[in-house]
C-alpha positions as CSV (number, residue, x, y, z in Angstrom):
1,M,200.6,46.7,-117.4
2,T,197.4,46.9,-119.6
3,G,196.9,49.5,-122.3
4,L,194.5,51.5,-120.0
5,D,196.9,51.4,-117.1
6,Q,199.7,52.5,-119.3
7,S,197.7,55.4,-120.7
8,H,196.8,56.6,-117.2
9,S,200.4,56.3,-116.1
10,Q,201.5,58.4,-119.0
11,R,198.9,61.1,-118.3
12,V,200.1,61.2,-114.7
13,G,203.7,61.4,-115.9
14,L,202.8,64.3,-118.2
15,A,201.1,66.3,-115.5
16,L,203.9,65.7,-113.1
17,A,206.5,66.7,-115.6
18,L,204.7,69.9,-116.7
19,G,204.4,71.0,-113.0
20,V,208.0,70.3,-112.4
21,F,209.3,72.2,-115.4
22,L,207.1,75.2,-114.7
23,S,208.4,75.4,-111.1
24,W,212.0,75.0,-112.2
25,G,211.4,77.8,-114.7
26,L,210.9,80.2,-111.8
27,F,214.0,79.1,-109.9
28,P,216.2,81.9,-111.2
29,S,214.1,84.5,-109.4
30,Y,214.4,82.5,-106.2
31,F,218.2,82.0,-106.3
32,K,218.7,85.6,-107.4
33,L,217.6,86.5,-103.9
34,L,220.5,84.4,-102.5
35,A,223.1,85.9,-104.8
36,E,225.2,87.3,-101.9
37,V,225.6,83.7,-100.4
38,P,228.4,81.6,-102.0
39,A,227.0,79.0,-104.3
40,I,228.5,76.0,-102.4
41,E,226.9,77.3,-99.2
42,V,223.5,77.6,-100.9
43,M,223.9,74.1,-102.3
44,S,224.8,72.7,-98.9
45,H,221.7,74.2,-97.4
46,R,219.6,72.8,-100.2
47,I,221.0,69.3,-99.4
48,V,220.6,69.5,-95.6
49,W,217.1,71.0,-95.6
50,S,215.9,68.7,-98.5
51,A,217.1,65.7,-96.4
52,L,215.2,66.9,-93.3
53,F,212.1,67.6,-95.4
54,M,212.2,64.1,-97.0
55,A,212.9,62.4,-93.7
56,V,209.6,63.8,-92.5
57,L,207.8,63.1,-95.7
58,L,209.1,59.5,-96.1
59,P,207.0,57.8,-93.4
60,L,204.0,59.9,-94.3
61,G,204.3,58.7,-97.9
62,G,204.7,55.1,-96.9
63,G,208.2,54.9,-98.2
64,I,210.0,53.4,-95.2
65,A,209.8,49.8,-96.5
66,A,211.0,50.8,-100.0
67,F,213.8,52.9,-98.5
68,R,215.1,50.0,-96.4
69,Q,214.8,47.6,-99.4
70,A,216.9,50.1,-101.4
71,L,219.6,50.2,-98.7
72,R,219.9,46.4,-98.8
73,D,220.6,46.4,-102.6
74,P,224.3,47.4,-103.3
75,R,223.5,48.1,-107.0
76,V,220.7,50.5,-106.1
77,V,222.9,52.3,-103.5
78,G,225.6,52.6,-106.1
79,L,223.4,54.0,-108.8
80,I,221.7,56.4,-106.3
81,G,225.2,57.5,-105.2
82,L,226.0,58.2,-108.9
83,S,222.7,60.2,-109.4
84,A,223.5,62.1,-106.1
85,L,226.9,63.1,-107.5
86,L,225.3,64.2,-110.8
87,I,222.6,66.3,-109.2
88,G,225.1,67.8,-106.8
89,I,227.2,69.0,-109.7
90,N,224.1,70.3,-111.5
91,W,222.9,72.2,-108.4
92,L,226.3,73.8,-107.8
93,T,226.7,74.8,-111.4
94,Y,223.2,76.2,-111.6
95,V,223.4,78.3,-108.5
96,S,226.8,79.7,-109.3
97,T,225.6,80.6,-112.9
98,I,222.5,82.4,-111.6
99,A,224.5,84.2,-108.9
100,A,227.0,85.4,-111.5
101,G,224.1,87.0,-113.5
102,H,224.1,84.5,-116.4
103,V,220.4,83.5,-116.5
104,L,220.5,83.1,-120.3
105,E,223.5,80.8,-120.1
106,A,221.7,78.7,-117.5
107,S,218.7,78.5,-119.8
108,L,220.9,77.5,-122.7
109,G,222.1,74.6,-120.5
110,Y,218.5,73.4,-120.1
111,F,217.8,73.9,-123.8
112,L,220.7,71.5,-124.4
113,S,219.6,69.1,-121.7
114,P,216.5,67.7,-123.5
115,L,218.6,67.0,-126.6
116,T,221.0,65.1,-124.3
117,N,218.0,63.1,-123.0
118,V,216.9,62.3,-126.5
119,A,220.4,61.1,-127.5
120,L,220.7,59.0,-124.3
121,G,217.3,57.5,-124.8
122,R,218.2,56.4,-128.4
123,L,221.7,55.3,-127.8
124,V,221.5,53.7,-124.3
125,L,217.8,52.6,-124.0
126,G,217.1,52.0,-127.6
127,E,214.0,54.3,-127.7
128,R,212.8,54.7,-131.3
129,L,211.9,58.0,-133.0
130,T,209.7,58.5,-136.0
131,R,211.0,60.6,-138.9
132,L,209.0,63.6,-137.8
133,Q,210.3,63.3,-134.2
134,L,213.8,63.0,-135.5
135,A,213.3,66.0,-137.8
136,A,212.0,68.0,-134.7
137,C,215.1,67.0,-132.7
138,L,217.5,68.0,-135.6
139,L,215.7,71.3,-135.9
140,A,216.0,72.0,-132.2
141,L,219.6,70.9,-132.3
142,S,220.4,73.3,-135.1
143,A,218.8,76.2,-133.2
144,V,220.7,75.3,-130.0
145,A,223.9,75.0,-131.9
146,A,223.3,78.5,-133.3
147,L,222.6,79.8,-129.8
148,A,225.8,78.3,-128.5
149,F,227.8,79.7,-131.5
150,G,226.3,83.1,-131.0
151,T,226.8,83.2,-127.3
152,E,229.6,85.6,-126.3
153,G,232.2,84.1,-124.0
154,E,232.5,80.5,-122.8
155,I,229.4,78.2,-122.5
156,W,231.0,75.6,-120.2
157,R,228.4,76.1,-117.5
158,A,225.6,75.4,-120.0
159,L,227.4,72.2,-121.1
160,V,227.9,71.0,-117.5
161,L,224.2,71.7,-116.8
162,A,223.1,69.8,-119.9
163,I,225.3,66.7,-119.5
164,S,224.9,66.3,-115.7
165,F,221.1,66.6,-115.8
166,G,220.8,64.4,-118.9
167,L,222.8,61.6,-117.2
168,Y,220.9,62.1,-114.0
169,G,217.6,61.5,-115.8
170,L,219.1,58.3,-117.4
171,V,220.3,56.9,-114.0
172,R,217.0,57.6,-112.2
173,K,215.0,56.0,-115.1
174,T,217.1,52.8,-114.9
175,V,217.4,52.4,-111.1
176,R,214.6,50.3,-109.5
177,V,213.5,52.5,-106.7
178,E,210.5,54.8,-106.3
179,A,210.8,58.6,-106.4
180,L,210.5,59.4,-102.7
181,P,212.8,56.8,-101.2
182,G,215.3,57.3,-104.0
183,N,215.5,61.1,-103.6
184,T,215.7,60.7,-99.8
185,L,218.6,58.3,-100.2
186,E,220.3,60.8,-102.6
187,C,220.1,63.6,-100.1
188,F,221.2,61.4,-97.2
189,L,224.3,60.4,-99.2
190,L,225.2,64.1,-99.8
191,V,224.4,65.3,-96.2
192,P,227.8,64.4,-94.7
193,F,229.6,66.5,-97.2
194,A,227.2,69.4,-96.9
195,G,227.1,69.2,-93.2
196,L,230.9,69.3,-92.9
197,Y,231.0,72.4,-95.1
198,L,228.3,74.2,-93.1
199,A,230.1,73.3,-89.9
200,W,233.3,74.9,-91.3
201,C,231.3,78.0,-92.2
202,A,230.0,78.2,-88.7
203,T,233.4,77.9,-87.1
204,S,235.1,80.2,-89.5
205,G,232.5,82.9,-89.1
206,T,231.5,82.9,-92.8
207,N,228.0,81.4,-92.2
208,H,225.1,83.4,-93.6
209,F,222.4,81.4,-91.8
210,G,221.0,82.7,-88.5
211,G,222.7,86.0,-88.7
212,T,221.3,89.5,-88.7
213,M,219.2,88.9,-91.8
214,P,216.4,86.5,-90.8
215,G,214.9,86.7,-94.3
216,L,218.0,85.2,-95.8
217,S,217.9,82.3,-93.3
218,I,214.2,81.6,-94.2
219,L,215.1,81.5,-97.9
220,L,218.0,79.1,-97.3
221,A,215.8,76.8,-95.3
222,L,212.9,76.9,-97.8
223,S,215.4,76.0,-100.6
224,G,215.1,72.4,-99.3
225,V,211.4,72.3,-99.8
226,I,211.4,73.9,-103.3
227,T,214.2,71.5,-104.2
228,A,212.7,68.3,-102.8
229,V,209.1,68.5,-104.1
230,P,209.9,69.0,-107.8
231,L,212.8,66.5,-107.7
232,I,210.5,63.8,-106.3
233,A,207.9,64.6,-109.0
234,Y,210.5,64.6,-111.7
235,A,211.8,61.1,-110.7
236,A,208.1,59.9,-110.6
237,A,207.6,61.3,-114.1
238,A,210.8,59.8,-115.4
239,R,209.5,56.3,-114.5
240,R,206.3,56.9,-116.5
241,L,207.5,58.6,-119.7
242,K,209.9,57.8,-122.5
243,L,213.1,59.6,-121.9
244,S,212.8,61.4,-125.3
245,T,209.3,62.7,-124.4
246,L,210.6,63.9,-121.0
247,G,213.5,65.5,-122.7
248,L,211.5,67.6,-125.2
249,M,209.1,68.7,-122.4
250,Q,212.1,70.2,-120.6
251,F,212.0,73.1,-123.1
252,V,209.4,74.7,-120.8
253,T,212.0,75.4,-118.1
254,P,214.6,77.2,-120.2
255,T,212.0,79.1,-122.1
256,M,210.7,80.6,-118.8
257,A,214.3,81.3,-117.8
258,F,215.0,83.0,-121.1
259,L,211.9,85.2,-120.6
260,L,213.0,86.1,-117.1
261,G,216.6,86.8,-118.2
262,V,215.4,89.2,-121.0
263,L,212.2,90.8,-119.7
264,V,213.0,90.9,-115.9
265,Y,216.8,91.0,-115.6
266,G,217.6,92.9,-118.9
267,E,220.2,90.5,-120.2
268,P,221.2,91.1,-123.8
269,F,218.9,89.3,-126.3
270,G,219.5,90.1,-130.0
271,R,217.6,89.3,-133.1
272,A,219.6,86.1,-133.8
273,K,218.8,84.7,-130.4
274,L,215.1,85.5,-131.0
275,V,215.1,83.6,-134.3
276,C,216.7,80.6,-132.6
277,F,214.2,80.8,-129.8
278,I,211.3,80.6,-132.4
279,V,212.9,77.7,-134.2
280,I,213.2,75.7,-130.9
281,W,209.5,76.3,-130.2
282,A,208.6,75.2,-133.7
283,A,210.6,72.0,-133.2
284,L,208.9,71.4,-129.8
285,T,205.5,71.9,-131.4
286,L,206.3,69.5,-134.2
287,Y,207.5,66.8,-131.8
288,A,204.4,67.3,-129.5
289,R,202.0,67.0,-132.4
290,E,203.7,63.8,-133.6
291,T,203.7,62.3,-130.1
292,I,199.9,63.1,-129.7
293,R,199.3,61.5,-133.1
294,L,201.1,58.3,-132.1
295,A,199.2,58.2,-128.8
296,R,195.9,58.3,-130.5
297,R,196.8,55.7,-133.1
298,P,195.0,52.3,-132.4
299,A,197.3,49.7,-130.9
């Protein structure tokens, strides 16, 4: 890839990543509307409707050939199976955390997730950081550690969210499959489990879909679309950007969730958390300025 092609690819990756993280930042408001539905049922609907949406989108996006090629490669199928497991764990944890009224804890998980990506990028992929980038990461780490220390109660949900999504990004960056066929295969691998659970809900009379509240059914069905589109865009961005850059950009999502939790849902947010919040943004600004400086430096 030439320098010009690489620069264009990075710009596309940055635009995709920014759109994804902004949309994910609004997810708490959406899943708050589904709080009365058990988290595992919401996740099952996300999987099934995402699979249906991608099955329609795959031929339109010219991904049939790539999908078939991925199916013929046992290594790709194995890695996509692993990424499907990781994203399933992430979805279930996230929905249950939001439903329980812990938007700030969910946002803490996604403050931790970029740092997980930076660590994985350095330790597993050998991505290098300048001194200023390293200083920014350490500054953000200190703020997140203070947030974790000052959070009342357990923060296991935040840790599960951070680790599962960080590992998911690593797997999707290393597997050789494009975003749309890869995400379609992920959902297809999860569909049997989700379908069995929804069938059990229907036979046991605990199903929330198609009942006396049509609005709820529409929200459950649309959860597939709002899940699939950002996930495809994220996988596409992950293939175009350094994992460390992608990781630091993820601070957009938890920042929006923090604002929703405090300003909209009235969750407690004291002075200490405000200071940590400011420090994290200062670290993000430092890292972004250094990244821009390096991008403008002659090759």
